[in-house]
N, C-alpha and C positions, 0 to 999 in steps of 0.2 A: 542896232544894239540890241540884244535879246534880254529882256529882263530876267533876273535872277529866278531861280526854281521857286522860291517861296513865295515870290510876287506872282508868277504864273498861276500856282497852285491857288492862291488866295482870291486873284482877280478872275483870270480866264477860266477855270473850272466851274465856278458859280455861274458866270455870264453864261456859259453853255448849256448848263443845267436849265436856268431861267429861259433861254431861248427855245430849247427842246421841249418844255414844258408848255410854253406858249404856242409853239408849233403844233403840238400834240392835241391840244385842246382846240385849235382853230383849224385843224386838219380837214374836218368835213366841209367847212366853209371855203377854205382854200381850194381844195380839190373840186368843189362845185364852181367856184368862180373860174379855176382853171379850165373845166369842161366849157361853161358857158362861153368864156372868152376866147377858147380855141377855135380855129375854123381848119377843116381838112388836115392838118398836119399835127393838131394838137401840141404844139410846142409849149404853151403856158402850162398845160396839163402835166406834160413829160417833166418840165424842170420842177414843178410842184412836188410831184411825186419823190424824184430824186433827193431834194434838197430836205424835206420832212424825213425820209428813211435816213439819210446820211446823219442828221442830228441826233435821231432816236439811237441809231448804231453807235454813235460817238458816245452818248451818255452810258451805253451798255458796256462799251470797253473801258471808258473810265472807272464804273462800277465794279468790273470783274478785277480790273487792277487793286483797286481798294480791298475786295474781298480776299485777294491772294496775299495782300499784305497782312490783313488781320488775321488770316488762317495760318499764317507762318510759312507760307509758299512762296512768298515774294521773292526769293532769291533763285528759284527754279526756272531756268530759262526755257525748258521745253512747255511749260504751262503759258508763257508769254508767246512762244511761237505758234502754239495752238489757237492762241486768242488773235494773233495776227492773221492766220489763215483762215478763221472763222470769219472775223471783219471783212478781209478784202473777197472771201467767197461770196458773201451777201452782197457786197457793193457791185462785184461783177455781174452777179445774176440780174440785179436791179437795173444796172445799166444797160444790159445787153437787151432786156425787155422794153424798158422805157425810151431808151434812144435808138433801139434798132441796131446796136452794135455787132458788128460781125468781125472775128479776128481770124486771119489765116495765116498759120506760121508753116514756113519752110524749113527742112532739116533740124526738127526740134532736139533740143539737149538731151543726148543719152544719159539717162539718171542711173544707168546700171554701174557705171564706175564708181570706184571709191575714192576717186582724186577729188581735191578742192578745186574750184574753178574760180577764175576771176572774170566776171561779165563787164563787157566795156561796151556800152550802149549810147547811140545817138540819142538826142535829146529834143523832141519836138512835139508840139500838140498838147492838149490838156490830158493829164491821166496818164500818159505814157508808164511813168515809173510806177503807178500803181497796178498797172496791167502786168509788168515785168514782174514785180515782186509777187504778185498773184500766181503767175505761172511758175516762178521758182519754186514757190512754198506749197501749192496744192497741186501741180501736175507734173512736177520733177522731184517733189519730196526733199528739197533743199533747204538749208538754213541761212537766209540771207544776212550778209553784213553790208551794210549801205553807207556809202559816202553821200551826204545829202545836206543841204543848206541848214544854218542854224536856225534861220527864221521859221522853219517848220516847227519848230518846239513851241511855237504860238498857238499851234492846234493841240486842245488839251489832251486829246486821245493819243495822238501821235507823240506827244510829250511824255505821257505817262507810260506808254508801251516801249517806245524805242529806246528810252533812256534806261530802260532796265535790260536790253539786249546790247550785244557788241556791235556798236555803230560809230560812225565818226561824223560829226557836225561841223561844217566848214562856213566861215562867215563869207558873205559876199559871193559874186557870180564869178570873179576874176580867178587868175591863177592861185592854187592854194599856196599859204604862207608857211614859213618854216614849220611852225608849229603843227599845222594842219597835216603836212607832209609826214611828220613825225608820227602823228596819230594813225596816218594810213598805212605807215610802215608797221606799226604796233598791231593793227587789226588784221592785216595780212599775214603776219608772222603767226598769229595764234589760231590760223585755220587747220581744221582736219578734213577727213574725206568727205563729210556731210555738208560742208559749208560752201557758201558762194558768194564771193564779195562783189557788189554792185557798185560799178563807177559810171558815171557821166562824164567822160573827158571833156566834153565842150564846155562844162560849168554853167549851161543854162540853156532854156528853149532856143532853138533855131529861129531866127527871123532875118530877112534881109539886110535890116539895119544893122543888126549885131555882126553878121557876117562882115560888112564893110568895115565896121567899127574894129573887129578883131584883126583883120588883114592890115589895116593901118597901124594897129598897136604893134604888130609884129615887126612891120617896116621900120618904125620910129624906134623900136628896140634893137634894131641891127639885126634881125634874123630874116635876111633877105631871101634864103632859100625857102624857109617855111612860108613866108608871104608870098612867094611865087606859086607854091604848091597849092596853097589855101585859096589863091585867087582862081585857080583852074577847077576848084570844087564848088559848084553852084549850090548844093542842097545840104550842106553841112557847116558847121563852124570847125575851124582849126582846133584840133585836139590840144589840151594843156598837157604837157609832158610830166611835169615833176611828180605829182601825185600818182599818176598812172604807172610810170617806171618804177617809181618806189614800191609800189605795191607787187608789181611782177618780180623784182628784186628781192622783197622780203620773202616771197612765198616761191622758190625756185622748183617746187614740186607740183605747183598748180597749172593747171591747163588754162588756155585764155578762150572766152566765148566773146565773138563780135556780135552785135546785134543791130541789124538795120530795121528800120519800119517806115511805113508811108501810109497814107490814108487820112490823118488827122493834122498833119504838118502844116496845113495851110490855114488852120483854126486860129488865128493870131489875136481875135478879139472876141469880146462877149457877142457881139454883133454876128461874126462870123460863125459862132457856135450855134447862135439862134437860128440863122438862116440855114444851117445844115441839118437841123432836126426835122424828122428822123434822119440818121445816118443812111444814106441811100448807096453807099459804097462801102466794100469792107476795109477794114485796118489790115494790111499786110506786114509780116514780118519773116526776117530771115536769120536764122542762127548759124553761124559757123564755128567749129570748134578747133582749136589749135593744140595738139598736145604739147605738153612742156619740152619734149625732145627736140620739136620743130621751132621752138623759139631761139631766135638768134642770140648769141650771148655779145655780139657787137654789132652796132648799128642798129639799136632798137628804136631810135628815133626816126630812122628812114622806113624801118618795118612797120612802125605804126601808122606813120603817114601813108605808106602803100596799103594799108588795110582800110584806112579812112576814105583813100581814093575808091576802093573797092565798094564801100558802103554808098560813096557818092553815087557811082555809077549804077548800083543796084537800085537806087530810089528813082532815079531817073528813067529806068528801064521798067519800073513796076507801080508807079504811082498811078492809083486808080483814074479812069478818065470820068470826069465830071458830066452828068447826063444834062 
């Protein structure tokens, strides 16, 4: 249960500022400790650099939203999209340098079209949502509308910025409830040519345990065909249908982009991330674009599962080999 907005503003924002000030004052000592305590791969130093930079950027973003509100520009969405682009661009540059992150994209999104798009991505590994939004904003020049977990509002910067943009916050990691589906429909119906609606149909990061649990849930609910197809897909979770299909129905002039990625999907714990630093293998992604004319009017459930099987196969064929 996410606390009300005034509670988040009065509690979490001051806490962030206090932590950022403390980290800033102690940063020389923290970096020195990270350097001295690190051997060879400098893991602690890398994490320290990213953690300190993240908190400082968060405070900058919160301060910018306050400045926009004071200046009377608090209702201008373009300013907040610019702020998102600035924030994610710096996070991306810091992560690539500190973590050794390399991103390889096949068949990138063609930004020249004036059609809206619905982006359906698999969800696995730390930070994949930030990377996708960064590319949509800063590479392809799109205005993202994101379906994301309500718990992310506990982050003061995300709370302050994303609540001033057209986004849908969904509670929990399961299938969207009726009110969430309605919010997704409303979000999709309001898109124009420069917009890109981002949905993670799996509802959460892939793990082997979640995969087994999702298949069992489908079986118990009587969805035997879906459960059988999901059992054959070893690298993805079965997609939730209600919100995804509602978005496609509500935006009949939107193309659909399917996104597969691999390279960080086996980083399931803090220990996995620690051992992987610096990242010695690339994060690979593939974008497929389906024009709205090619989206079937009937059988969309089967069509979506067909695409998820394509994503599953691509992941199996393109997962980087661990050295």
